[in-house]
NUDREN-764195 format. One record per residue: x, y, z of N, C-alpha, C in turn; residue number from 1. Coordinates in steps of 0.02 Angstrom, whole numbers, plus 50000, padded with zeros to 5 digits. Example, Ala and Ser with C-alpha at 12.3 -4.5 7.8 and 13.67 -1.06 7.14 Angstrom:
residues 2
<vexke n_east="50660" n_north="49716" n_up="50390" ca_east="50615" ca_north="49775" ca_up="50390" c_east="50660" c_north="49835" c_up="50390" n="1"/>
<vexke n_east="50642" n_north="49888" n_up="50354" ca_east="50684" ca_north="49947" ca_up="50357" c_east="50645" c_north="50002" c_up="50394" n="2"/>
//
This chain:
residues 171
<vexke n_east="50042" n_north="49940" n_up="50000" ca_east="50000" ca_north="50000" ca_up="50000" c_east="50044" c_north="50062" c_up="50000" n="1"/>
<vexke n_east="50019" n_north="50114" n_up="49971" ca_east="50057" ca_north="50176" ca_up="49970" c_east="50050" c_north="50211" c_up="50037" n="2"/>
<vexke n_east="50099" n_north="50253" n_up="50052" ca_east="50098" ca_north="50290" ca_up="50115" c_east="50037" c_north="50334" c_up="50119" n="3"/>
<vexke n_east="50017" n_north="50365" n_up="50063" ca_east="49960" ca_north="50409" ca_up="50063" c_east="49895" c_north="50371" c_up="50079" n="4"/>
<vexke n_east="49888" n_north="50312" n_up="50050" ca_east="49829" ca_north="50271" ca_up="50063" c_east="49828" c_north="50249" c_up="50136" n="5"/>
<vexke n_east="49887" n_north="50229" n_up="50161" ca_east="49891" ca_north="50209" ca_up="50231" c_east="49871" c_north="50266" c_up="50277" n="6"/>
<vexke n_east="49894" n_north="50326" n_up="50262" ca_east="49877" ca_north="50385" ca_up="50303" c_east="49802" c_north="50399" c_up="50300" n="7"/>
<vexke n_east="49772" n_north="50391" n_up="50242" ca_east="49700" ca_north="50401" ca_up="50235" c_east="49661" c_north="50352" c_up="50277" n="8"/>
<vexke n_east="49682" n_north="50289" n_up="50276" ca_east="49648" ca_north="50238" ca_up="50315" c_east="49656" c_north="50252" c_up="50390" n="9"/>
<vexke n_east="49717" n_north="50270" n_up="50411" ca_east="49728" ca_north="50285" ca_up="50481" c_east="49686" c_north="50345" c_up="50503" n="10"/>
<vexke n_east="49680" n_north="50395" n_up="50460" ca_east="49640" ca_north="50454" ca_up="50476" c_east="49566" c_north="50435" c_up="50483" n="11"/>
<vexke n_east="49541" n_north="50393" n_up="50438" ca_east="49472" ca_north="50369" ca_up="50442" c_east="49460" c_north="50333" c_up="50508" n="12"/>
<vexke n_east="49506" n_north="50290" n_up="50526" ca_east="49500" ca_north="50252" ca_up="50588" c_east="49499" c_north="50299" c_up="50648" n="13"/>
<vexke n_east="49545" n_north="50347" n_up="50649" ca_east="49548" ca_north="50394" ca_up="50706" c_east="49487" c_north="50438" c_up="50709" n="14"/>
<vexke n_east="49463" n_north="50461" n_up="50651" ca_east="49402" ca_north="50503" ca_up="50651" c_east="49343" c_north="50466" c_up="50681" n="15"/>
<vexke n_east="49333" n_north="50404" n_up="50659" ca_east="49276" ca_north="50365" ca_up="50685" c_east="49286" c_north="50346" c_up="50757" n="16"/>
<vexke n_east="49347" n_north="50329" n_up="50776" ca_east="49361" ca_north="50312" ca_up="50845" c_east="49348" c_north="50371" c_up="50891" n="17"/>
<vexke n_east="49368" n_north="50431" n_up="50869" ca_east="49356" ca_north="50491" ca_up="50909" c_east="49282" c_north="50501" c_up="50921" n="18"/>
<vexke n_east="49242" n_north="50493" n_up="50869" ca_east="49169" ca_north="50501" ca_up="50877" c_east="49142" c_north="50451" c_up="50928" n="19"/>
<vexke n_east="49166" n_north="50389" n_up="50923" ca_east="49142" ca_north="50338" ca_up="50970" c_east="49166" c_north="50351" c_up="51041" n="20"/>
<vexke n_east="49228" n_north="50372" n_up="51049" ca_east="49253" ca_north="50387" ca_up="51116" c_east="49213" c_north="50444" c_up="51147" n="21"/>
<vexke n_east="49196" n_north="50494" n_up="51107" ca_east="49157" ca_north="50550" ca_up="51132" c_east="49087" c_north="50527" c_up="51152" n="22"/>
<vexke n_east="49058" n_north="50485" n_up="51110" ca_east="48989" ca_north="50463" ca_up="51122" c_east="48982" c_north="50412" c_up="51179" n="23"/>
<vexke n_east="49027" n_north="50363" n_up="51179" ca_east="49020" ca_north="50307" ca_up="51226" c_east="49074" c_north="50304" c_up="51280" n="24"/>
<vexke n_east="49128" n_north="50342" n_up="51272" ca_east="49184" ca_north="50338" ca_up="51318" c_east="49233" c_north="50284" c_up="51296" n="25"/>
<vexke n_east="49293" n_north="50287" n_up="51324" ca_east="49345" ca_north="50240" ca_up="51305" c_east="49327" c_north="50169" c_up="51324" n="26"/>
<vexke n_east="49305" n_north="50160" n_up="51385" ca_east="49294" ca_north="50092" ca_up="51411" c_east="49237" c_north="50055" c_up="51376" n="27"/>
<vexke n_east="49187" n_north="50091" n_up="51351" ca_east="49130" ca_north="50059" ca_up="51318" c_east="49139" c_north="50052" c_up="51242" n="28"/>
<vexke n_east="49192" n_north="50080" n_up="51216" ca_east="49205" ca_north="50074" ca_up="51144" c_east="49251" c_north="50014" c_up="51132" n="29"/>
<vexke n_east="49233" n_north="49972" n_up="51085" ca_east="49274" ca_north="49913" ca_up="51069" c_east="49308" c_north="49921" c_up="51002" n="30"/>
<vexke n_east="49358" n_north="49880" n_up="50990" ca_east="49391" ca_north="49879" ca_up="50925" c_east="49341" c_north="49861" c_up="50870" n="31"/>
<vexke n_east="49295" n_north="49817" n_up="50886" ca_east="49243" ca_north="49798" ca_up="50838" c_east="49199" c_north="49859" c_up="50820" n="32"/>
<vexke n_east="49181" n_north="49898" n_up="50871" ca_east="49142" ca_north="49959" ca_up="50859" c_east="49179" c_north="50006" c_up="50812" n="33"/>
<vexke n_east="49243" n_north="50015" n_up="50825" ca_east="49284" ca_north="50061" ca_up="50784" c_east="49289" c_north="50035" c_up="50713" n="34"/>
<vexke n_east="49302" n_north="49970" n_up="50705" ca_east="49307" ca_north="49940" ca_up="50638" c_east="49242" c_north="49950" c_up="50599" n="35"/>
<vexke n_east="49187" n_north="49936" n_up="50632" ca_east="49122" ca_north="49942" ca_up="50599" c_east="49108" c_north="50015" c_up="50578" n="36"/>
<vexke n_east="49121" n_north="50062" n_up="50624" ca_east="49109" ca_north="50133" ca_up="50609" c_east="49154" c_north="50158" c_up="50552" n="37"/>
<vexke n_east="49215" n_north="50131" n_up="50548" ca_east="49262" ca_north="50152" ca_up="50497" c_east="49252" c_north="50114" c_up="50431" n="38"/>
<vexke n_east="49208" n_north="50064" n_up="50433" ca_east="49196" ca_north="50024" ca_up="50373" c_east="49255" c_north="49979" c_up="50356" n="39"/>
<vexke n_east="49290" n_north="49956" n_up="50407" ca_east="49349" ca_north="49914" ca_up="50399" c_east="49340" c_north="49850" c_up="50439" n="40"/>
<vexke n_east="49380" n_north="49801" n_up="50423" ca_east="49381" ca_north="49740" ca_up="50463" c_east="49425" c_north="49749" c_up="50524" n="41"/>
<vexke n_east="49414" n_north="49708" n_up="50575" ca_east="49456" ca_north="49712" ca_up="50634" c_east="49529" c_north="49699" c_up="50618" n="42"/>
<vexke n_east="49541" n_north="49657" n_up="50568" ca_east="49611" ca_north="49642" ca_up="50549" c_east="49645" c_north="49705" c_up="50522" n="43"/>
<vexke n_east="49607" n_north="49747" n_up="50487" ca_east="49635" ca_north="49810" ca_up="50462" c_east="49654" c_north="49855" c_up="50520" n="44"/>
<vexke n_east="49610" n_north="49858" n_up="50570" ca_east="49626" ca_north="49898" ca_up="50629" c_east="49690" c_north="49875" c_up="50662" n="45"/>
<vexke n_east="49696" n_north="49809" n_up="50670" ca_east="49756" ca_north="49782" ca_up="50703" c_east="49818" c_north="49787" c_up="50660" n="46"/>
<vexke n_east="49809" n_north="49794" n_up="50595" ca_east="49866" ca_north="49806" ca_up="50551" c_east="49897" c_north="49875" c_up="50566" n="47"/>
<vexke n_east="49854" n_north="49924" n_up="50579" ca_east="49877" ca_north="49992" ca_up="50591" c_east="49888" c_north="50008" c_up="50665" n="48"/>
<vexke n_east="49850" n_north="49977" n_up="50709" ca_east="49854" ca_north="49992" ca_up="50781" c_east="49854" c_north="49927" c_up="50820" n="49"/>
<vexke n_east="49898" n_north="49923" n_up="50869" ca_east="49905" ca_north="49862" ca_up="50909" c_east="49846" c_north="49852" c_up="50957" n="50"/>
<vexke n_east="49815" n_north="49908" n_up="50978" ca_east="49764" ca_north="49903" ca_up="51030" c_east="49719" c_north="49965" c_up="51029" n="51"/>
<vexke n_east="49665" n_north="49959" n_up="51067" ca_east="49620" ca_north="50017" ca_up="51076" c_east="49657" c_north="50073" c_up="51111" n="52"/>
<vexke n_east="49702" n_north="50056" n_up="51158" ca_east="49741" ca_north="50106" ca_up="51193" c_east="49783" c_north="50146" c_up="51144" n="53"/>
<vexke n_east="49813" n_north="50113" n_up="51096" ca_east="49854" ca_north="50147" ca_up="51046" c_east="49810" c_north="50194" c_up="51003" n="54"/>
<vexke n_east="49750" n_north="50172" n_up="50986" ca_east="49705" ca_north="50215" ca_up="50948" c_east="49686" c_north="50276" c_up="50990" n="55"/>
<vexke n_east="49668" n_north="50265" n_up="51053" ca_east="49649" ca_north="50320" ca_up="51096" c_east="49707" c_north="50369" c_up="51104" n="56"/>
<vexke n_east="49767" n_north="50343" n_up="51115" ca_east="49826" ca_north="50386" ca_up="51120" c_east="49836" c_north="50426" c_up="51056" n="57"/>
<vexke n_east="49825" n_north="50394" n_up="50999" ca_east="49833" ca_north="50428" ca_up="50935" c_east="49781" c_north="50483" c_up="50925" n="58"/>
<vexke n_east="49720" n_north="50470" n_up="50947" ca_east="49667" ca_north="50521" ca_up="50943" c_east="49686" c_north="50581" c_up="50987" n="59"/>
<vexke n_east="49705" n_north="50568" n_up="51048" ca_east="49723" ca_north="50621" ca_up="51094" c_east="49784" c_north="50659" c_up="51069" n="60"/>
<vexke n_east="49834" n_north="50623" n_up="51047" ca_east="49895" ca_north="50654" ca_up="51021" c_east="49880" c_north="50698" c_up="50961" n="61"/>
<vexke n_east="49838" n_north="50673" n_up="50916" ca_east="49819" ca_north="50712" ca_up="50857" c_east="49786" c_north="50778" c_up="50876" n="62"/>
<vexke n_east="49741" n_north="50775" n_up="50924" ca_east="49708" ca_north="50837" ca_up="50947" c_east="49757" c_north="50884" c_up="50981" n="63"/>
<vexke n_east="49802" n_north="50857" n_up="51021" ca_east="49852" ca_north="50898" ca_up="51054" c_east="49898" c_north="50930" c_up="51003" n="64"/>
<vexke n_east="49917" n_north="50892" n_up="50952" ca_east="49959" ca_north="50919" ca_up="50898" c_east="49924" c_north="50976" c_up="50862" n="65"/>
<vexke n_east="49859" n_north="50968" n_up="50850" ca_east="49821" ca_north="51020" ca_up="50816" c_east="49818" c_north="51084" c_up="50858" n="66"/>
<vexke n_east="49806" n_north="51076" n_up="50923" ca_east="49805" ca_north="51134" ca_up="50967" c_east="49874" c_north="51168" c_up="50967" n="67"/>
<vexke n_east="49926" n_north="51129" n_up="50970" ca_east="49993" ca_north="51158" ca_up="50970" c_east="50008" c_north="51192" c_up="50903" n="68"/>
<vexke n_east="49987" n_north="51162" n_up="50848" ca_east="49998" ca_north="51191" ca_up="50782" c_east="49963" c_north="51259" c_up="50776" n="69"/>
<vexke n_east="49899" n_north="51260" n_up="50796" ca_east="49861" ca_north="51323" ca_up="50793" c_east="49891" c_north="51375" c_up="50840" n="70"/>
<vexke n_east="49909" n_north="51354" n_up="50900" ca_east="49940" ca_north="51400" ca_up="50948" c_east="50005" c_north="51429" c_up="50920" n="71"/>
<vexke n_east="50046" n_north="51386" n_up="50893" ca_east="50110" ca_north="51409" ca_up="50864" c_east="50098" c_north="51459" c_up="50808" n="72"/>
<vexke n_east="50048" n_north="51447" n_up="50767" ca_east="50032" ca_north="51493" ca_up="50713" c_east="50010" c_north="51561" c_up="50739" n="73"/>
<vexke n_east="49968" n_north="51561" n_up="50790" ca_east="49944" ca_north="51624" ca_up="50820" c_east="50001" c_north="51661" c_up="50854" n="74"/>
<vexke n_east="50045" n_north="51624" n_up="50887" ca_east="50102" ca_north="51655" ca_up="50920" c_east="50148" c_north="51687" c_up="50868" n="75"/>
<vexke n_east="50158" n_north="51652" n_up="50812" ca_east="50202" ca_north="51678" ca_up="50760" c_east="50174" c_north="51743" c_up="50730" n="76"/>
<vexke n_east="50109" n_north="51750" n_up="50726" ca_east="50078" ca_north="51811" ca_up="50698" c_east="50085" c_north="51871" c_up="50745" n="77"/>
<vexke n_east="50088" n_north="51857" n_up="50810" ca_east="50091" ca_north="51912" ca_up="50859" c_east="50158" c_north="51947" c_up="50855" n="78"/>
<vexke n_east="50157" n_north="52012" n_up="50867" ca_east="50217" ca_north="52053" ca_up="50860" c_east="50255" c_north="52062" c_up="50926" n="79"/>
<vexke n_east="50219" n_north="52067" n_up="50981" ca_east="50252" ca_north="52080" ca_up="51045" c_east="50247" c_north="52019" c_up="51090" n="80"/>
<vexke n_east="50288" n_north="52018" n_up="51141" ca_east="50286" ca_north="51962" ca_up="51189" c_east="50218" c_north="51959" c_up="51222" n="81"/>
<vexke n_east="50190" n_north="52017" n_up="51240" ca_east="50123" ca_north="52019" ca_up="51270" c_east="50072" c_north="51986" c_up="51225" n="82"/>
<vexke n_east="50072" n_north="52005" n_up="51161" ca_east="50024" ca_north="51976" ca_up="51113" c_east="50035" c_north="51901" c_up="51105" n="83"/>
<vexke n_east="50098" n_north="51879" n_up="51106" ca_east="50114" ca_north="51809" ca_up="51100" c_east="50087" c_north="51769" c_up="51159" n="84"/>
<vexke n_east="50095" n_north="51796" n_up="51220" ca_east="50069" ca_north="51763" ca_up="51279" c_east="49993" c_north="51761" c_up="51278" n="85"/>
<vexke n_east="49963" n_north="51815" n_up="51256" ca_east="49890" ca_north="51817" ca_up="51249" c_east="49867" c_north="51765" c_up="51198" n="86"/>
<vexke n_east="49904" n_north="51758" n_up="51144" ca_east="49886" ca_north="51710" ca_up="51092" c_east="49884" c_north="51639" c_up="51120" n="87"/>
<vexke n_east="49931" n_north="51623" n_up="51163" ca_east="49932" ca_north="51556" ca_up="51194" c_east="49868" c_north="51545" c_up="51234" n="88"/>
<vexke n_east="49853" n_north="51592" n_up="51278" ca_east="49794" ca_north="51585" ca_up="51321" c_east="49730" c_north="51582" c_up="51282" n="89"/>
<vexke n_east="49722" n_north="51626" n_up="51235" ca_east="49660" ca_north="51629" ca_up="51195" c_east="49652" c_north="51567" c_up="51153" n="90"/>
<vexke n_east="49705" n_north="51545" n_up="51121" ca_east="49701" ca_north="51487" ca_up="51078" c_east="49685" c_north="51424" c_up="51118" n="91"/>
<vexke n_east="49716" n_north="51416" n_up="51176" ca_east="49700" ca_north="51359" ca_up="51218" c_east="49628" c_north="51361" c_up="51243" n="92"/>
<vexke n_east="49605" n_north="51421" n_up="51261" ca_east="49537" ca_north="51429" ca_up="51284" c_east="49488" c_north="51407" c_up="51230" n="93"/>
<vexke n_east="49500" n_north="51429" n_up="51170" ca_east="49456" ca_north="51411" ca_up="51113" c_east="49460" c_north="51337" c_up="51097" n="94"/>
<vexke n_east="49519" n_north="51307" n_up="51102" ca_east="49527" ca_north="51236" ca_up="51089" c_east="49489" c_north="51195" c_up="51140" n="95"/>
<vexke n_east="49491" n_north="51216" n_up="51203" ca_east="49454" ca_north="51181" ca_up="51255" c_east="49380" c_north="51186" c_up="51242" n="96"/>
<vexke n_east="49356" n_north="51244" n_up="51222" ca_east="49285" ca_north="51252" ca_up="51205" c_east="49266" c_north="51206" c_up="51147" n="97"/>
<vexke n_east="49307" n_north="51205" n_up="51095" ca_east="49293" ca_north="51167" ca_up="51034" c_east="49293" c_north="51092" c_up="51048" n="98"/>
<vexke n_east="49339" n_north="51069" n_up="51090" ca_east="49348" ca_north="50998" ca_up="51103" c_east="49323" c_north="50977" c_up="51172" n="99"/>
<vexke n_east="49275" n_north="51013" n_up="51198" ca_east="49251" ca_north="50999" ca_up="51266" c_east="49230" c_north="50926" c_up="51275" n="100"/>
<vexke n_east="49194" n_north="50898" n_up="51227" ca_east="49171" ca_north="50829" ca_up="51234" c_east="49229" c_north="50780" c_up="51238" n="101"/>
<vexke n_east="49279" n_north="50789" n_up="51196" ca_east="49337" ca_north="50744" ca_up="51198" c_east="49374" c_north="50752" c_up="51264" n="102"/>
<vexke n_east="49383" n_north="50814" n_up="51288" ca_east="49417" ca_north="50825" ca_up="51351" c_east="49379" c_north="50794" c_up="51409" n="103"/>
<vexke n_east="49313" n_north="50794" n_up="51405" ca_east="49274" ca_north="50761" ca_up="51457" c_east="49286" c_north="50685" c_up="51457" n="104"/>
<vexke n_east="49292" n_north="50656" n_up="51398" ca_east="49307" ca_north="50585" ca_up="51393" c_east="49376" c_north="50571" c_up="51423" n="105"/>
<vexke n_east="49424" n_north="50613" n_up="51405" ca_east="49492" ca_north="50604" ca_up="51430" c_east="49492" c_north="50609" c_up="51506" n="106"/>
<vexke n_east="49458" n_north="50660" n_up="51532" ca_east="49455" ca_north="50669" ca_up="51605" c_east="49422" c_north="50609" c_up="51638" n="107"/>
<vexke n_east="49370" n_north="50583" n_up="51607" ca_east="49335" ca_north="50525" ca_up="51635" c_east="49376" c_north="50461" c_up="51632" n="108"/>
<vexke n_east="49422" n_north="50458" n_up="51586" ca_east="49463" ca_north="50398" ca_up="51577" c_east="49530" c_north="50402" c_up="51613" n="109"/>
<vexke n_east="49544" n_north="50457" n_up="51646" ca_east="49609" ca_north="50466" ca_up="51678" c_east="49624" c_north="50410" c_up="51727" n="110"/>
<vexke n_east="49577" n_north="50393" n_up="51768" ca_east="49590" ca_north="50342" ca_up="51819" c_east="49608" c_north="50275" c_up="51787" n="111"/>
<vexke n_east="49573" n_north="50256" n_up="51733" ca_east="49585" ca_north="50192" ca_up="51701" c_east="49651" c_north="50192" c_up="51663" n="112"/>
<vexke n_east="49671" n_north="50250" n_up="51637" ca_east="49731" ca_north="50255" ca_up="51595" c_east="49778" c_north="50309" c_up="51620" n="113"/>
<vexke n_east="49787" n_north="50313" n_up="51684" ca_east="49824" ca_north="50369" ca_up="51713" c_east="49894" c_north="50376" c_up="51684" n="114"/>
<vexke n_east="49928" n_north="50321" n_up="51673" ca_east="49997" ca_north="50325" ca_up="51648" c_east="49999" c_north="50351" c_up="51577" n="115"/>
<vexke n_east="49954" n_north="50327" n_up="51534" ca_east="49951" ca_north="50350" ca_up="51465" c_east="49934" c_north="50425" c_up="51462" n="116"/>
<vexke n_east="49882" n_north="50443" n_up="51497" ca_east="49858" ca_north="50513" ca_up="51495" c_east="49911" c_north="50560" c_up="51523" n="117"/>
<vexke n_east="49942" n_north="50541" n_up="51579" ca_east="49992" ca_north="50584" ca_up="51609" c_east="50053" c_north="50592" c_up="51564" n="118"/>
<vexke n_east="50072" n_north="50540" n_up="51528" ca_east="50129" ca_north="50544" ca_up="51482" c_east="50112" c_north="50591" c_up="51424" n="119"/>
<vexke n_east="50052" n_north="50584" n_up="51397" ca_east="50031" ca_north="50629" ca_up="51343" c_east="50029" c_north="50701" c_up="51367" n="120"/>
<vexke n_east="50003" n_north="50712" n_up="51426" ca_east="49999" ca_north="50779" ca_up="51456" c_east="50070" c_north="50807" c_up="51467" n="121"/>
<vexke n_east="50115" n_north="50765" n_up="51493" ca_east="50183" ca_north="50787" ca_up="51506" c_east="50217" c_north="50809" c_up="51441" n="122"/>
<vexke n_east="50208" n_north="50770" n_up="51388" ca_east="50240" ca_north="50788" ca_up="51324" c_east="50213" c_north="50854" c_up="51297" n="123"/>
<vexke n_east="50147" n_north="50863" n_up="51301" ca_east="50118" ca_north="50925" ca_up="51276" c_east="50142" c_north="50984" c_up="51318" n="124"/>
<vexke n_east="50140" n_north="50977" n_up="51384" ca_east="50161" ca_north="51032" ca_up="51427" c_east="50234" c_north="51050" c_up="51418" n="125"/>
<vexke n_east="50276" n_north="51002" n_up="51404" ca_east="50347" ca_north="51016" ca_up="51392" c_east="50355" c_north="51061" c_up="51331" n="126"/>
<vexke n_east="50317" n_north="51046" n_up="51279" ca_east="50320" ca_north="51088" ca_up="51218" c_east="50292" c_north="51157" c_up="51232" n="127"/>
<vexke n_east="50239" n_north="51160" n_up="51270" ca_east="50208" ca_north="51225" ca_up="51285" c_east="50254" c_north="51267" c_up="51330" n="128"/>
<vexke n_east="50286" n_north="51236" n_up="51378" ca_east="50332" ca_north="51272" ca_up="51422" c_east="50390" c_north="51300" c_up="51381" n="129"/>
<vexke n_east="50415" n_north="51261" n_up="51334" ca_east="50468" ca_north="51284" ca_up="51291" c_east="50446" c_north="51345" c_up="51251" n="130"/>
<vexke n_east="50384" n_north="51344" n_up="51226" ca_east="50357" ca_north="51400" ca_up="51188" c_east="50353" c_north="51463" c_up="51232" n="131"/>
<vexke n_east="50328" n_north="51455" n_up="51293" ca_east="50322" ca_north="51512" ca_up="51339" c_east="50391" c_north="51539" c_up="51357" n="132"/>
<vexke n_east="50439" n_north="51495" n_up="51369" ca_east="50507" ca_north="51517" ca_up="51384" c_east="50535" c_north="51560" c_up="51327" n="133"/>
<vexke n_east="50524" n_north="51536" n_up="51266" ca_east="50549" ca_north="51574" ca_up="51207" c_east="50516" c_north="51642" c_up="51203" n="134"/>
<vexke n_east="50451" n_north="51645" n_up="51218" ca_east="50416" ca_north="51709" ca_up="51216" c_east="50443" c_north="51756" c_up="51271" n="135"/>
<vexke n_east="50452" n_north="51729" n_up="51331" ca_east="50479" ca_north="51770" ca_up="51385" c_east="50549" c_north="51795" c_up="51368" n="136"/>
<vexke n_east="50590" n_north="51752" n_up="51340" ca_east="50657" ca_north="51773" ca_up="51319" c_east="50652" c_north="51827" c_up="51266" n="137"/>
<vexke n_east="50609" n_north="51818" n_up="51218" ca_east="50596" ca_north="51868" ca_up="51165" c_east="50576" c_north="51935" c_up="51196" n="138"/>
<vexke n_east="50529" n_north="51932" n_up="51244" ca_east="50506" ca_north="51993" ca_up="51277" c_east="50559" c_north="52027" c_up="51318" n="139"/>
<vexke n_east="50599" n_north="51988" n_up="51354" ca_east="50653" ca_north="52017" ca_up="51395" c_east="50707" c_north="52048" c_up="51351" n="140"/>
<vexke n_east="50724" n_north="52015" n_up="51297" ca_east="50775" ca_north="52043" ca_up="51252" c_east="50753" c_north="52110" c_up="51222" n="141"/>
<vexke n_east="50689" n_north="52118" n_up="51212" ca_east="50662" ca_north="52180" ca_up="51182" c_east="50635" c_north="52228" c_up="51235" n="142"/>
<vexke n_east="50645" n_north="52210" n_up="51298" ca_east="50621" ca_north="52250" ca_up="51355" c_east="50547" c_north="52266" c_up="51347" n="143"/>
<vexke n_east="50509" n_north="52215" n_up="51329" ca_east="50437" ca_north="52223" ca_up="51315" c_east="50395" c_north="52229" c_up="51378" n="144"/>
<vexke n_east="50419" n_north="52203" n_up="51432" ca_east="50379" ca_north="52201" ca_up="51492" c_east="50388" c_north="52263" c_up="51534" n="145"/>
<vexke n_east="50334" n_north="52301" n_up="51541" ca_east="50337" ca_north="52364" ca_up="51578" c_east="50317" c_north="52355" c_up="51650" n="146"/>
<vexke n_east="50289" n_north="52299" n_up="51665" ca_east="50268" ca_north="52285" ca_up="51733" c_east="50315" c_north="52232" c_up="51762" n="147"/>
<vexke n_east="50318" n_north="52227" n_up="51828" ca_east="50362" ca_north="52178" ca_up="51859" c_east="50329" c_north="52109" c_up="51860" n="148"/>
<vexke n_east="50265" n_north="52106" n_up="51842" ca_east="50229" ca_north="52043" ca_up="51842" c_east="50194" c_north="52033" c_up="51774" n="149"/>
<vexke n_east="50230" n_north="52017" n_up="51722" ca_east="50199" ca_north="52013" ca_up="51655" c_east="50146" c_north="51958" c_up="51650" n="150"/>
<vexke n_east="50156" n_north="51902" n_up="51682" ca_east="50106" ca_north="51848" ca_up="51677" c_east="50042" c_north="51868" c_up="51713" n="151"/>
<vexke n_east="50048" n_north="51901" n_up="51770" ca_east="49988" ca_north="51923" ca_up="51806" c_east="49951" c_north="51975" c_up="51765" n="152"/>
<vexke n_east="49988" n_north="52020" n_up="51734" ca_east="49957" ca_north="52071" ca_up="51692" c_east="49919" c_north="52038" c_up="51635" n="153"/>
<vexke n_east="49952" n_north="51990" n_up="51601" ca_east="49921" ca_north="51956" ca_up="51545" c_east="49859" c_north="51917" c_up="51567" n="154"/>
<vexke n_east="49864" n_north="51881" n_up="51621" ca_east="49807" ca_north="51842" ca_up="51645" c_east="49749" c_north="51886" c_up="51667" n="155"/>
<vexke n_east="49764" n_north="51945" n_up="51695" ca_east="49711" ca_north="51989" ca_up="51717" c_east="49672" c_north="52018" c_up="51659" n="156"/>
<vexke n_east="49702" n_north="52021" n_up="51600" ca_east="49669" ca_north="52049" ca_up="51542" c_east="49640" c_north="51997" c_up="51494" n="157"/>
<vexke n_east="49656" n_north="51934" n_up="51503" ca_east="49634" ca_north="51881" ca_up="51458" c_east="49558" c_north="51878" c_up="51450" n="158"/>
<vexke n_east="49519" n_north="51876" n_up="51504" ca_east="49446" ca_north="51871" ca_up="51494" c_east="49418" c_north="51930" c_up="51454" n="159"/>
<vexke n_east="49442" n_north="51990" n_up="51466" ca_east="49416" ca_north="52048" ca_up="51430" c_east="49436" c_north="52045" c_up="51356" n="160"/>
<vexke n_east="49496" n_north="52023" n_up="51343" ca_east="49520" ca_north="52018" ca_up="51274" c_east="49478" c_north="51966" c_up="51235" n="161"/>
<vexke n_east="49467" n_north="51908" n_up="51267" ca_east="49427" ca_north="51856" ca_up="51234" c_east="49357" c_north="51881" c_up="51220" n="162"/>
<vexke n_east="49327" n_north="51913" n_up="51270" ca_east="49259" ca_north="51938" ca_up="51261" c_east="49255" c_north="51991" c_up="51207" n="163"/>
<vexke n_east="49304" n_north="52036" n_up="51204" ca_east="49301" ca_north="52089" ca_up="51154" c_east="49310" c_north="52060" c_up="51084" n="164"/>
<vexke n_east="49352" n_north="52010" n_up="51076" ca_east="49362" ca_north="51979" ca_up="51010" c_east="49299" c_north="51941" c_up="50989" n="165"/>
<vexke n_east="49268" n_north="51904" n_up="51036" ca_east="49208" ca_north="51866" ca_up="51019" c_east="49149" c_north="51910" c_up="51004" n="166"/>
<vexke n_east="49142" n_north="51965" n_up="51040" ca_east="49085" ca_north="52009" ca_up="51028" c_east="49090" c_north="52043" c_up="50960" n="167"/>
<vexke n_east="49151" n_north="52055" n_up="50935" ca_east="49160" ca_north="52085" ca_up="50870" c_east="49143" c_north="52035" c_up="50814" n="168"/>
<vexke n_east="49158" n_north="51971" n_up="50825" ca_east="49147" ca_north="51923" ca_up="50772" c_east="49075" c_north="51898" c_up="50768" n="169"/>
<vexke n_east="49034" n_north="51913" n_up="50818" ca_east="48965" ca_north="51890" ca_up="50818" c_east="48922" c_north="51927" c_up="50768" n="170"/>
<vexke n_east="48933" n_north="51992" n_up="50759" ca_east="48890" ca_north="52033" ca_up="50715" c_east="48908" c_north="52027" c_up="50643" n="171"/>
//
């Protein structure tokens, strides 16, 4: 099979698995359910994924990668350190809103899969911390921070900024 076809099949599987995890939760979703929803045989699923845990991890990782990709894009567009920090907060806030159902499934499955979930969380947070460090370094090099508490300043303004942006886009 070609790499492109393999990627398409894996994407179909993950898309259908995500819908099932959101609807029924991780523990009530079976490999057979995923295969049926994706229009594939169970053997096809096992060809691409060793287990339901691996599919779940792939779904969560894919969503985390998308959030990070969008966040990185928004940070890159921002001109100042302040704007870059705001971009992180706003983008994450919107991602949580958009993916609330999946995050609820993840939160509900934490006890059953604590090691998997914590490892995924640790990897995402390490990348995010690196991004914030780079922004802070950027801001310090340009003497962007006028207050002694830049994070507190940014956090105090985040709700107002989000609301003002959303109210403009509604009309």
